[in-house]
FISEGU-725388 format. One line per field, with one value per residue: residue number from 1; chain; x, y, z of N, C-alpha, C in turn; residue in one letter. Coordinates in steps of 0.1 Angstrom, whole numbers. Layout:
num = NUM  ...
cadena = A  ...
nxx = X  ...
nyy = Y  ...
nzz = Z  ...
caxx = X  ...
cayy = Y  ...
cazz = Z  ...
cxx = X  ...
cyy = Y  ...
czz = Z  ...
residuo = A  ...
***
This chain:
num = 1  2  3  4  5  6  7  8  9  10  11  12  13  14  15  16  17  18  19  20  21  22  23  24  25  26  27  28  29  30  31  32  33  34  35  36  37  38  39  40  41  42  43  44  45  46  47  48  49  50  51  52  53  54  55  56  57  58  59  60  61  62  63  64  65  66  67  68  69  70  71  72  73  74  75  76  77  78  79  80  81  82  83  84  85  86  87  88  89  90  91  92  93  94  95  96  97  98  99  100  101  102  103  104  105  106  107  108  109  110  111  112  113  114  115  116  117  118  119  120  121  122  123  124  125  126  127  128  129  130  131  132  133  134  135  136  137  138  139  140  141  142  143  144  145  146  147  148  149  150  151  152  153  154  155  156  157  158  159  160  161  162  163  164  165  166  167  168  169  170  171  172  173  174  175  176  177  178  179  180  181  182  183  184  185  186  187  188  189  190  191  192  193  194  195  196  197  198  199  200  201  202  203  204
cadena = A  A  A  A  A  A  A  A  A  A  A  A  A  A  A  A  A  A  A  A  A  A  A  A  A  A  A  A  A  A  A  A  A  A  A  A  A  A  A  A  A  A  A  A  A  A  A  A  A  A  A  A  A  A  A  A  A  A  A  A  A  A  A  A  A  A  A  A  A  A  A  A  A  A  A  A  A  A  A  A  A  A  A  A  A  A  A  A  A  A  A  A  A  A  A  A  A  A  A  A  A  A  A  A  A  A  A  A  A  A  A  A  A  A  A  A  A  A  A  A  A  A  A  A  A  A  A  A  A  A  A  A  A  A  A  A  A  A  A  A  A  A  A  A  A  A  A  A  A  A  A  A  A  A  A  A  A  A  A  A  A  A  A  A  A  A  A  A  A  A  A  A  A  A  A  A  A  A  A  A  A  A  A  A  A  A  A  A  A  A  A  A  A  A  A  A  A  A  A  A  A  A  A  A
nxx = 800  772  768  769  748  726  729  723  697  683  687  673  648  643  645  623  602  604  599  580  549  558  582  606  639  656  686  702  703  685  698  712  731  763  784  815  839  837  842  837  811  801  807  792  768  764  746  740  764  787  799  810  828  845  856  870  889  903  912  931  924  917  928  919  889  888  901  910  907  882  856  834  813  798  780  782  762  758  742  746  772  772  756  772  792  779  773  798  808  822  831  838  846  873  883  885  908  932  938  917  896  905  905  880  865  875  864  841  844  847  869  865  838  804  772  737  724  743  748  741  709  692  680  668  675  654  657  660  681  701  722  731  717  702  719  730  759  793  816  847  860  879  889  895  874  844  813  779  760  729  704  669  636  605  570  545  516  501  516  541  574  574  580  605  641  658  686  704  726  747  768  795  814  804  780  755  725  722  707  701  697  696  706  731  741  759  790  820  840  832  806  780  764  741  738  712  696  694  716  746  779  798  786  795
nyy = 624  629  651  641  624  642  658  639  631  654  658  636  642  667  655  636  656  669  653  644  629  613  605  621  633  661  665  678  697  687  681  703  731  742  768  765  747  712  709  735  736  718  732  754  744  737  726  700  689  694  678  660  676  681  656  654  672  661  639  650  655  677  687  669  672  698  702  702  679  659  643  617  617  597  608  607  622  644  631  604  600  608  588  566  575  575  549  538  550  575  607  632  641  646  627  604  587  601  583  565  583  590  565  557  578  577  554  562  577  581  581  605  620  613  616  611  601  588  563  529  513  491  463  454  427  401  382  375  392  394  418  425  429  426  436  471  484  477  494  507  521  548  539  514  496  482  489  483  498  511  525  534  539  545  536  561  575  554  550  533  535  563  579  598  595  574  567  539  521  495  482  461  450  451  440  454  473  506  538  565  599  625  633  642  667  694  706  726  708  681  657  652  626  624  605  587  595  573  558  545  553  534  515  514
nzz = -60  -54  -69  -96  -96  -91  -115  -135  -127  -131  -158  -169  -160  -175  -200  -200  -197  -219  -241  -269  -281  -299  -291  -296  -294  -288  -299  -317  -347  -372  -403  -402  -408  -398  -394  -389  -369  -359  -333  -323  -330  -311  -288  -291  -287  -261  -242  -248  -254  -237  -219  -238  -251  -230  -227  -252  -249  -227  -239  -256  -283  -298  -321  -340  -341  -344  -366  -402  -418  -429  -411  -397  -371  -349  -324  -290  -264  -236  -216  -223  -214  -188  -177  -179  -163  -138  -136  -132  -109  -112  -108  -123  -155  -158  -142  -157  -176  -199  -219  -218  -226  -251  -266  -264  -277  -302  -312  -321  -342  -378  -406  -431  -447  -444  -453  -443  -466  -481  -469  -476  -486  -464  -445  -412  -392  -387  -368  -333  -312  -331  -345  -370  -403  -434  -464  -463  -449  -438  -416  -408  -378  -363  -340  -344  -342  -355  -374  -384  -407  -421  -442  -444  -455  -440  -440  -448  -440  -451  -475  -490  -481  -481  -461  -441  -447  -427  -405  -393  -370  -358  -334  -341  -325  -298  -301  -303  -310  -320  -318  -338  -330  -341  -373  -399  -391  -398  -395  -405  -410  -414  -406  -381  -366  -342  -313  -296  -264  -251  -255  -240  -229  -232  -251  -279
caxx = 790  760  767  765  735  718  729  717  684  677  688  663  635  641  642  609  592  605  594  566  543  566  595  617  648  663  700  709  694  684  702  717  745  771  796  825  845  829  845  831  797  797  808  781  754  770  736  741  777  797  807  817  839  855  864  878  901  910  919  939  919  912  931  908  875  889  909  904  904  868  853  820  811  786  783  775  759  760  735  753  784  769  752  784  800  772  775  812  813  830  825  841  852  887  887  887  921  934  938  904  888  910  902  865  859  878  854  828  848  849  875  858  823  792  759  728  720  754  748  733  697  692  669  671  674  642  662  662  695  709  723  733  706  705  724  736  774  802  824  857  861  893  893  896  863  835  799  771  751  720  692  655  624  592  557  539  501  497  522  554  586  572  585  619  652  663  699  706  738  749  782  798  823  795  768  743  719  724  697  705  686  696  718  734  745  771  800  828  851  826  792  777  752  740  733  702  698  694  730  755  792  806  778  800
cayy = 615  634  661  633  618  653  662  627  632  667  656  626  650  675  646  632  666  676  644  644  616  605  601  628  639  672  664  686  704  678  686  717  736  751  775  764  732  702  712  747  732  712  743  763  738  729  720  686  684  700  666  654  686  678  643  656  680  653  630  657  652  689  689  660  677  712  702  703  666  656  630  615  615  592  615  605  635  645  620  591  601  609  576  558  580  571  533  534  559  585  621  641  637  647  615  594  587  605  571  560  592  590  553  557  588  572  543  569  584  574  591  609  626  605  619  600  596  581  550  521  509  478  458  449  413  395  372  381  393  397  432  428  424  425  446  481  484  476  505  506  534  552  531  500  487  482  491  480  509  510  535  529  547  539  539  572  576  542  550  526  542  578  586  603  585  571  559  530  516  486  480  447  445  451  434  463  483  520  546  579  609  635  630  653  681  696  716  727  695  668  656  647  618  624  593  589  598  559  553  546  556  521  508  515
cazz = -65  -53  -81  -109  -94  -92  -129  -143  -124  -137  -172  -171  -157  -187  -211  -199  -197  -234  -252  -275  -281  -309  -284  -303  -284  -294  -296  -326  -356  -383  -415  -398  -414  -389  -400  -378  -368  -352  -318  -322  -330  -298  -277  -291  -283  -249  -234  -251  -257  -229  -214  -249  -253  -219  -232  -263  -243  -219  -247  -265  -298  -303  -335  -348  -340  -349  -378  -417  -424  -428  -403  -395  -358  -342  -312  -277  -259  -222  -208  -224  -207  -173  -172  -179  -151  -127  -133  -128  -98  -117  -105  -133  -168  -157  -135  -167  -181  -212  -228  -220  -234  -267  -272  -265  -287  -316  -315  -326  -353  -389  -415  -442  -444  -448  -448  -443  -480  -486  -465  -484  -479  -458  -436  -399  -390  -380  -358  -321  -308  -344  -349  -385  -411  -449  -472  -456  -451  -428  -416  -397  -371  -360  -328  -349  -341  -368  -372  -395  -409  -431  -441  -448  -455  -434  -445  -442  -443  -459  -487  -487  -483  -484  -448  -442  -447  -414  -404  -382  -368  -349  -330  -343  -313  -285  -305  -298  -319  -316  -324  -342  -327  -351  -382  -408  -385  -409  -394  -418  -412  -414  -402  -368  -363  -328  -308  -288  -250  -245  -256  -229  -236  -237  -261  -292
cxx = 775  757  763  753  724  716  721  702  676  678  676  650  632  638  628  598  592  601  582  560  549  580  607  625  655  679  709  699  695  686  707  731  751  783  807  830  834  830  837  816  792  798  797  768  759  759  736  754  788  806  816  829  850  864  874  890  909  919  930  937  913  915  922  895  876  897  902  901  890  866  839  820  797  786  776  774  760  754  742  765  782  763  762  792  793  773  788  818  825  824  827  847  867  892  888  901  922  933  925  894  892  904  887  860  863  870  843  831  853  857  866  845  813  780  749  726  731  756  739  720  700  680  673  669  662  645  665  676  705  710  727  722  711  709  731  751  782  813  835  860  876  898  894  885  853  820  792  761  740  709  680  645  612  580  551  525  496  504  537  564  584  576  599  629  658  677  698  719  738  765  784  804  813  783  755  739  720  715  704  694  685  708  719  735  759  779  809  836  843  811  791  764  751  733  721  705  698  708  738  770  800  799  785  812
cyy = 620  643  653  628  629  657  652  629  643  665  646  635  660  666  642  645  671  667  646  631  606  602  608  634  649  672  670  689  694  686  701  719  744  755  776  750  725  705  725  746  727  722  752  758  728  724  704  680  688  688  659  662  683  665  645  663  671  643  637  655  665  692  680  667  692  714  704  690  663  642  629  610  610  596  612  618  633  634  606  590  601  595  566  561  574  556  530  542  568  598  630  634  636  634  603  597  593  594  566  569  591  576  552  566  583  560  549  577  577  585  594  614  618  609  610  592  588  567  541  517  495  475  452  435  410  386  379  380  396  410  435  421  422  438  457  479  483  486  503  521  536  544  517  491  488  483  486  491  508  522  528  540  540  543  553  574  566  542  544  534  558  587  592  592  584  562  551  524  506  484  465  443  443  444  440  472  496  529  561  588  619  633  644  666  683  707  717  715  683  667  648  640  617  612  596  590  582  552  555  546  544  510  505  505
czz = -65  -65  -93  -107  -97  -107  -137  -140  -131  -152  -176  -170  -170  -199  -212  -202  -213  -244  -257  -275  -290  -303  -290  -292  -292  -292  -308  -337  -369  -396  -413  -403  -403  -395  -389  -378  -359  -337  -315  -321  -316  -286  -278  -288  -270  -241  -237  -252  -248  -222  -225  -251  -242  -222  -242  -258  -235  -227  -256  -280  -304  -317  -346  -351  -345  -360  -393  -423  -421  -420  -401  -380  -353  -327  -300  -269  -242  -213  -210  -216  -192  -169  -171  -166  -138  -124  -129  -116  -101  -115  -115  -144  -166  -149  -143  -173  -196  -222  -230  -229  -250  -274  -273  -275  -300  -321  -321  -337  -366  -400  -427  -437  -450  -443  -448  -456  -487  -481  -472  -476  -474  -451  -422  -399  -383  -369  -344  -316  -319  -346  -362  -393  -425  -456  -462  -459  -438  -428  -406  -392  -368  -347  -331  -346  -354  -363  -384  -396  -421  -431  -448  -448  -451  -442  -441  -448  -454  -472  -483  -490  -487  -471  -451  -442  -434  -415  -392  -382  -358  -347  -331  -330  -301  -289  -300  -310  -313  -324  -326  -338  -337  -360  -391  -402  -391  -404  -407  -420  -410  -411  -388  -369  -348  -323  -297  -273  -243  -246  -244  -235  -240  -246  -274  -290
residuo = X  X  X  X  X  X  X  X  X  X  X  X  X  X  X  X  X  X  X  X  X  X  X  X  X  X  X  X  X  X  X  X  X  X  X  X  X  X  X  X  X  X  X  X  X  X  X  X  X  X  X  X  X  X  X  X  X  X  X  X  X  X  X  X  X  X  X  X  X  X  X  X  X  X  X  X  X  X  X  X  X  X  X  X  X  X  X  X  X  X  X  X  X  X  X  X  X  X  X  X  X  X  X  X  X  X  X  X  X  X  X  X  X  X  X  X  X  X  X  X  X  X  X  X  X  X  X  X  X  X  X  X  X  X  X  X  X  X  X  X  X  X  X  X  X  X  X  X  X  X  X  X  X  X  X  X  X  X  X  X  X  X  X  X  X  X  X  X  X  X  X  X  X  X  X  X  X  X  X  X  X  X  X  X  X  X  X  X  X  X  X  X  X  X  X  X  X  X  X  X  X  X  X  X
***
C-alpha cells in the first residue's frame, strides 16, 4: 500500500508542477497521428498509460486494442487508475480480477471511430446536478453503459465560437460529467480521447 501511496503522491506532485495557469494536463498529443495500434500507442507513451496497458493485459483485451476493427476509447490514464486503487486498498493492477478489468475497460470503449468533429454540437444543462443538456448525442459503449456527448466552440478574444472545438461527455449510468483532456489521438485502429487526471476509474 505504501508503494501505491508513494506513486500517487509523486504523480500529484508532477501534475501540480507541470500545470500551466490554464490548467492544461498533457495526457496525449492533441490531434496526434500514431503509426501503430492503440495498444502500441499506450506502450510507447507509458508515462501516462502503463497502468491502462496492465489492465488491458489483465482483462485479456489485447486483441481489441491491438486489432484491426476501429474503436473509440475514452481512455483513463495512470492517475485515474491509481486513485481508484488507493481508495479501494488495491496494491497492484494484478490484484484486480480479469472480469473487473474487462468490464471496466469496455465501459470506456465504443465500436467504430469517432473523431471530435463527428460528435454533434450541444449545450450543457444549466440545472444543477443535471448531466444531460440540449442536443448532442447518446452513445452505447461496449460495456452496455451509455454516455451523452457533445461538442462546442467557446468564445475567443471576444468573438463568439472562435475558439477550439471542445468535446464533453457525461456518464448516464453514474450521472457524472467527465472532462476530456486530449482528444483525437489517432492510432491505426481508432481514436483515443484521453480523460482528465481528475477522472477516477469507476466514474464511467
